[in-house]
Backbone bond lengths (Angstrom), bond angles and torsions (degrees), N, CA, C in turn:
res aa  C-N    CA-C-N  psi(-1)  N-CA   C-N-CA  omega(-1)  CA-C   N-CA-C  phi
1 M - - - 1.432 - - 1.452 113.99 -
2 Q 1.318 118.80 136.57 1.455 119.80 179.35 1.583 112.85 -72.06
3 P 1.336 113.56 135.12 1.464 118.61 -173.37 1.639 106.26 -55.46
4 Q 1.337 114.17 141.01 1.437 120.99 179.43 1.566 105.72 -98.28
5 V 1.445 118.26 138.30 1.355 118.49 -177.08 1.586 103.16 -126.51
6 S 1.356 114.85 128.34 1.438 123.07 173.30 1.604 111.28 -102.84
7 A 1.248 114.94 155.26 1.552 118.17 172.69 1.512 110.37 -116.75
8 I 1.350 116.68 130.41 1.409 123.13 167.44 1.511 110.11 -100.87
9 L 1.225 118.23 112.06 1.520 122.60 179.69 1.478 107.61 -97.10
10 L 1.319 115.76 119.15 1.518 127.95 -176.32 1.482 103.04 -88.60
11 A 1.341 114.69 109.38 1.481 123.78 177.79 1.497 112.33 -132.82
12 A 1.415 117.46 22.97 1.492 121.98 -179.02 1.489 112.32 -90.57
13 G 1.253 121.90 8.91 1.422 121.34 -176.90 1.488 110.77 -70.44
14 M 1.372 118.46 149.72 1.530 125.21 -179.13 1.512 111.07 -85.63
15 S 1.315 122.66 -0.50 1.434 123.47 -177.64 1.522 117.48 50.08
16 R 1.324 111.99 37.07 1.526 113.83 -175.32 1.505 110.70 -65.91
17 R 1.292 118.54 -34.28 1.466 123.86 -175.92 1.493 107.56 -74.21
18 M 1.313 120.21 -31.25 1.439 122.01 178.92 1.494 114.59 -78.60
19 G 1.239 116.62 -35.40 1.434 123.31 176.66 1.561 112.43 92.68
20 C 1.320 113.06 -0.52 1.473 120.59 -178.29 1.584 104.73 -156.55
21 C 1.357 112.73 168.91 1.589 111.29 -176.80 1.520 107.82 -76.49
22 K 1.315 112.45 106.89 1.457 118.49 -177.26 1.462 117.49 -64.42
23 Q 1.455 114.01 -24.99 1.435 118.46 -176.76 1.599 110.26 -69.13
24 L 1.375 112.98 -19.87 1.564 116.29 177.46 1.494 115.07 -99.46
25 L 1.321 114.50 -0.22 1.576 115.29 175.64 1.509 111.45 -67.17
26 P 1.394 112.21 137.06 1.442 113.69 -174.93 1.587 113.84 -79.25
27 L 1.299 112.04 137.67 1.503 122.54 176.31 1.532 107.84 -124.64
28 D 1.349 112.03 104.91 1.486 112.88 176.96 1.507 112.65 66.65
29 G 1.356 118.90 28.05 1.481 118.99 177.67 1.605 113.21 96.70
30 R 1.291 121.03 -6.58 1.374 119.96 175.35 1.571 112.75 -133.03
31 P 1.404 116.53 153.74 1.409 114.40 -177.32 1.510 108.93 -64.38
32 A 1.326 113.87 153.38 1.490 120.86 -176.33 1.542 112.60 -56.03
33 I 1.435 114.07 -41.09 1.504 116.43 178.21 1.380 113.00 -64.14
34 V 1.350 121.84 -30.46 1.487 121.37 173.68 1.511 115.03 -66.59
35 R 1.360 109.99 -37.87 1.486 115.96 176.68 1.569 110.23 -61.88
36 S 1.430 115.80 -42.65 1.485 118.06 178.38 1.501 110.54 -60.26
37 V 1.365 116.89 -52.68 1.453 113.20 -177.75 1.515 116.11 -64.74
38 E 1.342 117.64 -33.62 1.555 120.33 174.72 1.446 110.36 -59.51
39 S 1.237 120.09 -41.70 1.501 119.48 -178.98 1.501 111.50 -63.30
40 L 1.367 118.89 -39.72 1.458 126.51 -178.53 1.521 104.49 -64.76
41 L 1.303 118.29 -47.38 1.400 121.94 -168.44 1.621 104.49 -72.22
42 A 1.350 117.51 -38.51 1.419 120.28 179.26 1.480 111.78 -68.04
43 G 1.371 115.41 -19.94 1.516 121.59 178.06 1.537 110.15 -79.70
44 G 1.284 116.55 -13.69 1.508 123.52 176.67 1.551 114.23 85.39
45 V 1.321 118.32 24.79 1.432 117.45 176.30 1.462 114.18 -60.82
46 D 1.240 118.96 150.48 1.557 120.64 -176.96 1.356 112.04 -72.64
47 E 1.423 120.42 -32.10 1.391 118.51 177.23 1.553 107.35 -156.21
48 V 1.264 116.41 155.65 1.504 122.10 174.79 1.511 109.78 -122.08
49 V 1.313 117.40 127.60 1.430 126.27 175.53 1.580 108.59 -117.33
50 M 1.396 118.21 119.55 1.337 119.22 -171.27 1.531 104.45 -112.79
51 V 1.309 117.41 133.00 1.442 126.10 -177.94 1.479 107.58 -103.55
52 I 1.299 116.49 122.54 1.565 120.92 -179.49 1.539 105.76 -122.09
53 N 1.351 113.93 164.69 1.541 119.20 170.13 1.454 114.30 -85.41
54 P 1.320 118.62 172.92 1.475 122.75 -170.58 1.521 108.06 -64.88
55 A 1.312 124.55 -14.29 1.437 125.80 -179.45 1.496 107.00 -107.10
56 G 1.274 120.12 20.62 1.523 119.17 -174.00 1.523 114.62 -95.83
57 E 1.369 118.24 34.09 1.417 116.20 -177.08 1.544 113.35 -68.26
58 E 1.303 118.34 -36.39 1.479 123.78 177.96 1.547 108.12 -63.68
59 V 1.370 115.11 -43.65 1.491 116.87 177.89 1.594 114.31 -59.12
60 A 1.394 113.09 -42.24 1.466 118.94 175.35 1.496 108.18 -60.65
61 A 1.331 120.06 -47.88 1.372 129.48 -173.06 1.568 107.91 -57.77
62 A 1.327 116.33 -40.48 1.523 120.62 -174.67 1.553 108.92 -66.47
63 I 1.312 119.86 -21.15 1.506 117.71 -177.71 1.584 111.82 -120.67
64 S 1.368 111.05 21.32 1.480 115.80 -179.85 1.484 115.19 -64.81
65 H 1.293 113.47 -20.23 1.509 116.90 -179.81 1.482 109.68 -83.80
66 L 1.389 121.06 -2.02 1.489 119.30 -172.12 1.585 104.65 -111.97
67 P 1.312 115.03 161.50 1.531 118.91 -178.30 1.589 108.25 -81.99
68 V 1.232 111.01 87.02 1.519 119.01 -175.57 1.571 103.30 -132.71
69 T 1.367 110.05 142.33 1.463 116.17 166.16 1.493 109.57 -102.80
70 V 1.373 114.07 120.92 1.427 118.81 -179.92 1.537 116.73 -101.36
71 T 1.288 116.98 131.81 1.391 122.12 -177.74 1.605 109.84 -130.70
72 V 1.228 114.86 156.31 1.468 121.32 -177.79 1.402 115.23 -106.73
73 N 1.318 119.73 131.69 1.489 121.78 168.74 1.571 103.77 -97.33
74 G 1.331 108.45 104.55 1.482 119.68 -175.11 1.615 111.65 -65.25
75 A 1.227 119.08 -19.04 1.517 118.53 174.33 1.487 112.63 -81.65
76 S 1.370 115.70 100.00 1.389 117.40 -171.43 1.518 114.01 -62.94
77 D 1.319 116.98 -26.63 1.422 119.19 178.06 1.532 118.21 -98.86
78 S 1.377 111.59 16.36 1.459 118.43 -170.24 1.529 110.18 -73.76
79 D 1.259 114.55 161.89 1.551 120.19 -176.89 1.553 108.59 -91.68
80 M 1.357 115.41 -174.71 1.473 123.16 179.41 1.533 111.18 -58.53
81 A 1.383 110.82 -43.88 1.433 115.41 -175.31 1.515 115.13 -63.20
82 G 1.324 113.07 -32.40 1.475 120.85 177.02 1.516 110.15 -62.90
83 S 1.357 114.46 -42.91 1.510 115.97 179.42 1.452 110.51 -73.99
84 V 1.264 123.42 -28.70 1.497 125.19 174.58 1.644 105.39 -61.70
85 R 1.306 116.76 -43.95 1.458 117.31 -176.68 1.505 110.15 -63.68
86 V 1.376 116.36 -43.76 1.430 119.55 -179.31 1.623 110.21 -64.94
87 G 1.371 113.10 -40.76 1.431 110.39 -179.64 1.556 114.56 -73.49
88 L 1.278 117.87 -29.79 1.422 121.27 178.85 1.576 111.33 -64.43
89 A 1.290 119.09 -31.98 1.353 124.28 178.27 1.592 113.16 -63.58
90 K 1.280 116.73 -20.27 1.486 127.59 -177.35 1.502 109.39 -97.84
91 V 1.201 121.15 -17.99 1.494 123.50 -171.24 1.573 104.66 -72.97
92 A 1.397 109.08 150.09 1.559 112.60 -179.45 1.442 117.21 -65.44
93 T 1.194 118.32 142.91 1.528 120.34 -174.89 1.608 109.28 -64.60
94 T 1.280 115.05 -24.11 1.518 117.83 176.13 1.476 117.19 -74.27
95 T 1.376 115.14 -9.74 1.446 116.51 -178.15 1.515 116.03 -66.96
96 S 1.309 118.81 133.12 1.422 125.43 177.47 1.521 112.24 -98.29
97 G 1.271 118.13 -30.08 1.463 121.39 178.08 1.529 112.21 -131.62
98 V 1.384 116.25 152.86 1.359 114.56 179.55 1.555 108.79 -133.76
99 L 1.288 115.52 125.81 1.470 122.69 179.79 1.490 110.78 -92.73
100 I 1.256 112.52 113.71 1.468 121.37 -179.59 1.486 109.96 -85.50
101 A 1.320 123.88 108.20 1.464 124.19 -174.09 1.599 105.08 -117.09
102 L 1.295 112.85 150.98 1.480 120.63 -174.86 1.452 105.10 -113.52
103 A 1.446 119.07 136.12 1.430 125.24 171.07 1.580 107.65 -63.07
104 D 1.347 118.57 -19.36 1.433 123.96 -178.24 1.577 107.45 -72.16
105 T 1.269 120.04 -20.91 1.505 121.99 177.41 1.451 112.87 -116.24
106 P 1.394 115.80 65.53 1.499 121.23 -167.67 1.593 117.79 -71.87
107 L 1.345 113.05 -8.05 1.501 114.75 -173.58 1.395 114.06 -108.64
108 V 1.304 121.63 15.33 1.446 123.80 -179.99 1.569 109.48 -57.84
109 R 1.297 118.95 132.33 1.491 122.17 -179.72 1.399 115.21 -68.52
110 G 1.388 121.13 141.15 1.392 123.64 -175.88 1.634 108.91 -59.71
111 E 1.280 112.02 -39.25 1.497 115.94 -177.80 1.589 111.67 -60.59
112 T 1.345 115.56 -27.81 1.438 118.45 173.19 1.453 112.32 -65.39
113 C 1.329 117.68 -46.23 1.472 122.62 177.59 1.539 109.53 -62.14
114 R 1.374 118.34 -38.03 1.415 119.08 -177.71 1.589 110.08 -69.81
115 F 1.375 113.96 -35.10 1.486 122.41 -178.54 1.621 107.12 -64.51
116 L 1.227 116.42 -43.24 1.532 120.78 -179.96 1.456 107.12 -62.03
117 Q 1.275 117.80 -43.64 1.504 123.56 -176.73 1.693 109.25 -64.16
118 E 1.348 110.89 -40.85 1.490 114.77 -177.08 1.547 104.00 -66.76
119 Q 1.335 120.09 -37.31 1.438 122.26 -177.97 1.467 114.13 -70.09
120 H 1.287 114.00 -31.93 1.499 124.75 171.06 1.519 110.09 -57.40
121 R 1.266 116.41 -47.02 1.422 116.99 -179.70 1.578 114.60 -64.83
122 H 1.301 114.70 -24.20 1.404 117.08 176.27 1.394 114.93 -96.31
123 H 1.359 116.03 -10.85 1.571 122.07 -177.54 1.456 105.89 -144.59
124 P 1.355 120.82 64.11 1.391 124.05 -174.93 1.589 119.02 -63.49
125 D 1.335 109.19 -15.68 1.530 111.42 177.13 1.464 116.74 -101.25
126 A 1.312 117.89 8.84 1.424 127.88 -171.82 1.594 108.09 -97.66
127 I 1.419 112.35 147.18 1.427 117.61 167.96 1.514 102.54 -96.82
128 L 1.399 113.29 124.63 1.402 119.81 -173.94 1.561 112.30 -104.46
129 I 1.227 119.58 122.67 1.487 122.03 -175.68 1.550 107.06 -127.04
130 P 1.388 113.74 121.66 1.447 117.14 177.92 1.505 114.76 -72.55
131 V 1.344 116.45 144.10 1.507 123.17 -176.77 1.510 108.87 -127.45
132 H 1.286 122.34 130.67 1.420 126.56 173.49 1.560 108.49 -124.27
133 R 1.313 113.45 120.16 1.502 121.11 179.43 1.547 107.45 45.72
134 E 1.341 119.43 55.72 1.406 130.58 173.92 1.516 114.97 65.31
135 R 1.317 117.64 13.41 1.523 122.03 176.52 1.502 109.59 -109.52
136 K 1.238 117.69 126.56 1.510 123.54 178.40 1.540 103.86 -70.95
137 G 1.401 112.73 139.89 1.419 119.83 174.00 1.449 115.50 -129.83
138 H 1.379 113.78 -153.43 1.414 121.85 -174.95 1.588 106.61 -136.32
139 P 1.385 120.72 151.86 1.517 122.44 5.75 1.474 114.00 -89.43
140 T 1.372 111.90 169.45 1.516 119.63 176.46 1.458 107.66 -105.37
141 L 1.375 117.84 144.43 1.441 117.93 177.09 1.520 106.78 -112.80
142 F 1.258 119.28 125.82 1.414 126.80 -175.37 1.528 106.14 -112.26
143 P 1.368 118.72 139.46 1.507 120.46 160.65 1.505 108.06 -61.72
144 R 1.356 119.47 137.46 1.391 121.34 -171.92 1.595 108.97 -59.35
145 S 1.348 112.84 -36.48 1.464 115.25 -173.21 1.618 106.67 -64.48
146 I 1.249 115.36 -33.47 1.591 114.57 173.86 1.392 112.58 -71.96
147 L 1.315 116.44 -48.58 1.586 113.84 -179.68 1.388 115.28 -58.74
148 A 1.384 118.30 -30.55 1.443 119.97 177.13 1.553 113.28 -57.88
149 T 1.258 118.32 -20.36 1.514 120.91 -177.91 1.523 107.99 -75.31
150 I 1.328 120.96 -3.56 1.502 122.24 -179.91 1.416 110.21 -61.68
151 D 1.421 121.27 -18.14 1.388 124.93 174.63 1.518 110.68 -66.22
152 R 1.323 119.18 -20.35 1.472 120.25 178.03 1.517 114.83 -111.20
153 H 1.347 113.75 12.24 1.601 118.54 177.57 1.557 106.97 -131.48
154 P 1.178 112.70 148.06 1.584 117.28 -177.01 1.569 110.04 -79.17
155 T 1.383 122.85 -25.57 1.409 121.70 -177.31 1.517 108.92 -139.56
156 L 1.324 111.82 165.65 1.570 117.52 173.01 1.566 111.91 -61.26
157 R 1.365 112.00 -40.64 1.405 116.06 178.04 1.497 115.40 -59.14
158 D 1.335 119.75 -33.58 1.360 125.10 174.99 1.564 111.19 -67.01
159 V 1.331 117.87 -38.21 1.418 123.68 177.27 1.548 107.92 -58.91
160 I 1.425 113.56 -50.21 1.418 116.26 -178.58 1.504 113.14 -66.34
161 Q 1.258 117.93 -39.84 1.562 118.85 -179.98 1.501 110.54 -67.67
162 S 1.292 121.00 -30.76 1.533 122.33 176.19 1.448 115.76 -78.33
163 H 1.386 114.98 -5.70 1.503 120.15 169.58 1.474 110.28 -129.55
164 A 1.300 114.94 38.54 1.502 120.63 -175.66 1.622 110.77 -52.58
165 E 1.217 116.64 -32.22 1.449 119.73 -178.65 1.513 116.76 -70.04
166 R 1.348 110.86 -8.43 1.568 117.72 -176.22 1.599 104.56 -105.75
167 V 1.237 122.62 -8.69 1.385 122.92 -178.38 1.614 116.84 -70.05
168 Q 1.302 114.67 128.29 1.500 116.70 177.35 1.622 102.63 -125.40
169 L 1.322 109.29 128.69 1.493 115.41 178.08 1.592 104.04 -96.79
170 L 1.332 113.64 133.69 1.510 122.34 -173.13 1.431 109.47 -121.76
171 N 1.406 118.32 111.51 1.409 119.82 177.73 1.567 109.41 -69.41
172 V 1.371 111.90 137.70 1.441 118.55 -178.58 1.509 110.67 -136.06
173 D 1.262 121.92 141.04 1.457 129.98 177.48 1.540 108.41 -84.86
174 D 1.316 114.41 59.75 1.432 119.41 -178.88 1.459 109.34 -149.40
175 P 1.335 113.10 100.93 1.514 121.12 -176.45 1.530 112.05 -68.32
176 W 1.300 117.15 -17.86 1.496 121.05 -179.15 1.561 112.27 -69.47
177 V 1.369 118.58 -16.29 1.505 118.46 -177.52 1.519 109.10 -70.04
178 V 1.315 117.95 -16.23 1.466 117.18 -175.04 1.643 109.98 -122.52
179 E 1.227 113.47 12.43 1.490 124.36 172.86 1.477 114.21 -93.04
180 E 1.427 117.14 89.49 1.414 116.06 -179.54 1.513 113.58 -97.80
181 M 1.286 117.54 154.78 1.474 123.18 -174.80 1.506 109.38 -121.45
182 D 1.387 113.65 90.50 1.439 118.95 -174.76 1.571 111.35 -118.38
183 T 1.312 117.56 -22.90 1.452 120.91 -177.43 1.560 105.54 -131.53
184 P 1.398 112.11 167.22 1.534 117.24 -179.06 1.501 108.53 -63.84
185 E 1.332 120.30 -33.53 1.533 121.54 172.23 1.580 109.01 -56.40
186 D 1.275 113.98 -49.06 1.553 117.61 -178.89 1.543 107.59 -57.71
187 Y 1.280 118.38 -46.28 1.488 123.36 -173.33 1.561 106.80 -63.62
188 R 1.367 115.55 -46.94 1.480 115.47 -179.16 1.572 111.81 -63.96
189 R 1.374 119.68 -35.55 1.348 119.20 170.87 1.494 116.53 -56.67
190 L 1.321 117.77 -51.05 1.454 120.54 -177.11 1.521 109.23 -62.58
191 V 1.345 115.45 -38.43 1.525 114.91 179.66 1.463 108.37 -65.14
192 S 1.336 124.02 -34.33 1.442 124.01 -178.26 1.539 109.46 -76.34
193 L 1.285 117.10 -29.13 1.464 119.09 178.06 1.500 112.33 -72.89
194 L 1.375 116.71 -29.10 1.426 123.83 177.95 1.516 112.16 -78.52
195 T 1.326 121.85 -26.63 1.391 126.82 -166.86 1.534 107.43 -59.63
196 P 1.379 125.67 -49.65 1.406 119.59 -175.65 1.478 113.99 -59.20
197 S 1.336 121.03 -38.44 1.456 128.21 174.75 1.532 111.28 -63.88
198 A 1.271 115.65 -29.86 1.465 114.85 -173.80 1.568 111.09 -88.11
199 S 1.259 115.68 -9.74 1.430 122.42 -177.74 1.521 115.04 -81.10
């Protein structure tokens, strides 16, 4: 049987540095969170689980037309690892690999997600991290068995470091894996980068 890959989309951030809900900011005519989900679906993942914060009703509503399981991280001041734990509890038991995607990197190409999944089929025990021009990016694909150890680690970084021998860096021709959207300046940059393709 072909390995099954699920995606956990982390969208529980409070957008404090942005000053408004960044998941709902428009990017080329659609909310950023819709772009995030669309890239995962275009990449052919078997399921998408999105983790929102307790005030994330509008974020959930924005993607209600898409095949996504939404779950809430009830700890409003929780960190990324907390959201991963919440999302992992909703992932199908048949999943062999879990793609951890960030709402902060909404423009990752679908083909990048597909490439990571293809590599997972060849290297099912590896942690796969995309790299663009020598910069590590997102999303990261974890074997489910490794990601499950997050119950014993405070952060995703600790999970990766404790399994450093399993890490594989994969060069991708996708600049969006390293384009994060945390601040108003980040958002303006992404909009400007999209403008030529939208014209």
